[in-house]
C-alpha positions in Angstrom: 0.0 -0.1 0.1 1.4 3.4 -1.0 1.9 6.2 1.4 -1.0 8.0 -0.2 -3.3 5.5 0.1 -2.3 4.5 3.5 -2.8 7.9 4.8 -6.6 8.3 4.8 -7.0 4.4 6.2 -4.8 5.5 9.3 -6.7 9.0 9.6 -10.0 6.8 9.7 -8.8 4.2 11.9 -7.2 6.9 14.4 -10.8 8.8 14.4 -12.2 5.7 14.9 -10.1 4.8 17.8 -10.4 7.9 19.7 -14.5 7.6 19.4 -14.2 4.0 20.9 -12.2 5.2 23.7 -14.6 8.0 24.7 -17.6 5.9 23.9 -18.0 4.4 27.4 -18.8 7.9 28.9 -21.8 8.1 27.4 -23.5 5.8 29.8 -23.2 8.8 32.2 -25.4 11.2 30.0 -25.1 14.7 31.2 -22.8 15.1 34.4 -24.7 16.8 37.4 -23.8 19.7 38.9 -21.5 18.1 41.2 -19.2 17.3 38.5 -17.8 20.8 37.1 -15.6 21.5 39.8 -12.2 21.2 38.1 -9.9 21.1 34.8 -10.4 17.4 34.4 -13.9 17.5 34.8 -14.1 20.1 32.2 -12.3 17.9 30.0 -14.6 15.1 30.1 -17.9 16.9 30.4 -17.9 17.4 26.3 -18.2 13.8 25.7 -20.7 13.0 29.1 -23.8 13.4 26.5 -24.4 11.7 23.2 -25.5 15.4 21.6 -22.5 17.2 22.8 -20.1 14.2 21.3 -22.0 13.9 18.0 -21.8 17.7 17.4 -18.4 18.4 18.3 -17.3 15.3 16.3 -19.6 16.4 13.3 -18.2 20.0 13.3 -14.6 18.5 12.4 -16.3 16.2 9.8 -18.2 19.0 8.4 -15.3 21.3 8.3 -13.1 18.8 6.4 -16.0 18.0 4.0 -16.1 21.6 3.0 -12.2 21.8 3.1 -9.8 24.9 2.4 -10.3 27.5 5.2 -13.2 26.0 6.7 -11.2 23.2 8.1 -10.0 25.6 10.9 -12.6 28.5 10.4 -15.5 26.2 11.6 -13.7 24.8 14.5 -12.3 28.0 15.9 -16.1 29.3 15.4 -18.0 27.0 17.4 -15.3 27.0 20.2 -15.2 30.9 20.5 -19.1 31.0 20.4 -19.3 28.0 22.8 -17.0 29.8 25.2 -18.6 33.2 25.2 -21.9 31.4 25.6 -20.8 29.8 28.5 -19.2 32.4 30.2 -22.1 34.5 29.8 -24.5 31.8 31.4 -21.9 31.3 34.2 -22.2 35.3 34.7 -26.2 34.8 34.8 -26.6 37.3 31.6 -28.4 34.0 30.0 -30.6 32.1 32.2 -33.0 29.3 31.8 -32.4 25.5 31.8 -30.3 23.4 29.3 -32.4 23.3 26.2 -31.9 19.5 25.4 -34.1 19.3 22.2 -32.3 22.3 20.8 -29.2 20.3 21.5 -30.6 17.1 19.9 -32.0 19.2 17.0 -28.3 20.6 16.6 -27.1 17.2 15.6 -29.5 17.0 12.9 -28.6 20.6 11.6 -24.9 19.3 11.4 -25.6 16.0 10.1 -28.0 17.1 7.1 -25.2 18.9 5.2 -22.7 16.3 5.8 -25.3 13.4 4.6 -26.1 15.3 1.5 -22.7 16.5 0.6 -24.1 20.4 0.5 -21.4 22.9 0.3 -22.9 26.3 1.7 -20.7 29.3 1.7 -18.3 29.8 4.6 -20.1 32.4 6.4 -23.4 30.4 5.8 -21.4 27.7 7.5 -20.1 29.8 10.1 -23.5 31.0 10.9 -25.0 27.3 11.3 -21.9 26.4 13.5 -22.4 29.5 15.7 -25.9 28.7 16.2 -25.1 25.4 17.6 -22.3 26.4 19.6 -24.4 29.1 21.7 -27.0 26.2 22.5 -24.2 24.1 23.4 -22.4 26.9 25.4 -25.6 27.7 27.1 -26.2 24.3 28.5 -22.3 24.0 29.7 -22.6 27.4 31.6 -25.7 26.9 33.4 -24.8 23.2 34.3 -21.7 24.9 36.5 -22.6 25.5 40.0 -21.3 28.6 41.4 -18.8 27.1 43.7 -17.2 25.7 40.9 -13.5 26.9 39.4 -15.2 28.3 36.4 -12.0 29.2 34.8 -10.3 26.0 35.1 -13.5 24.1 34.1 -14.0 26.3 31.2 -10.3 25.7 29.8 -10.7 21.8 30.1 -13.9 21.6 28.2 -12.8 24.4 25.7 -9.5 21.8 25.1 -11.7 19.1 25.0 -14.1 20.6 22.3 -11.3 21.2 20.0 -9.9 17.7 20.5 -13.0 16.5 19.3 -13.3 18.6 16.4 -9.6 17.5 15.6 -10.8 14.1 15.8 -14.0 14.5 13.3 -11.7 16.7 10.8 -9.0 13.7 10.9 -11.5 11.1 10.3 -13.2 13.5 7.7 -10.0 13.9 5.6 -9.7 10.2 5.5 -13.0 9.6 4.8 -13.4 12.0 2.0 -11.0 10.1 0.2 -12.5 7.2 0.1 -15.6 7.6 -2.6 -17.3 4.9 -4.6 -19.7 6.3 -7.4 -19.6 9.6 -5.9 -20.8 8.4 -2.5 -18.1 9.0 0.4 -18.6 7.3 3.7 -18.7 10.6 5.4 -21.9 10.9 4.0 -23.3 7.7 5.7 -21.6 9.1 9.0 -23.5 12.2 8.3 -27.1 10.2 7.8 -26.2 8.3 11.1 -26.0 11.5 12.8 -29.3 12.7 11.6 -30.9 9.8 12.7 -29.3 9.8 16.1 -30.4 13.4 16.4 -34.1 12.3 15.6 -34.1 9.4 18.3 -32.5 11.9 20.9 -35.0 14.9 20.0 -38.2 12.6 19.8 -37.2 9.3 21.0 
């Protein structure tokens, strides 16, 4: 196998291995208010719910599908908006309970363009990603108790989010190079995301 052919294969295997490694955390769903006190709990929090995990990996996959500047602009947009929304919620500027149905719908919102191989403009894609990020950032922020160390927790979950984006992008780069009759495996992943989002939202 040539180096060029091995590269997407290895990228896909690395991404899959990372997803398998964090999959057991899904059994805990959203961690409760007692699990938000330090950097390591912040690091674990984005993988504590399937909706969070799918969207964050999906952002990386979506970015890889669009290619070019989107590969870093979309993950950067998500991390920035999510952090700002979380800070606003922590500060009490945004109230309310986590919008569980909106987070589930965000899985569908990101999955659809991947499944249909849509190529929106970069500003449109950024707006879509920012909308999803604001929902997830709000959820992270309102789940954080006042007694928690907000700065270290925030640093942990921002880093974890960036790593999940990188995992999705790495897998996406490999999957997008494996096509048959115009269909790439990443489109199948997008379809699976849509199905999972429907189950989470309406199941």
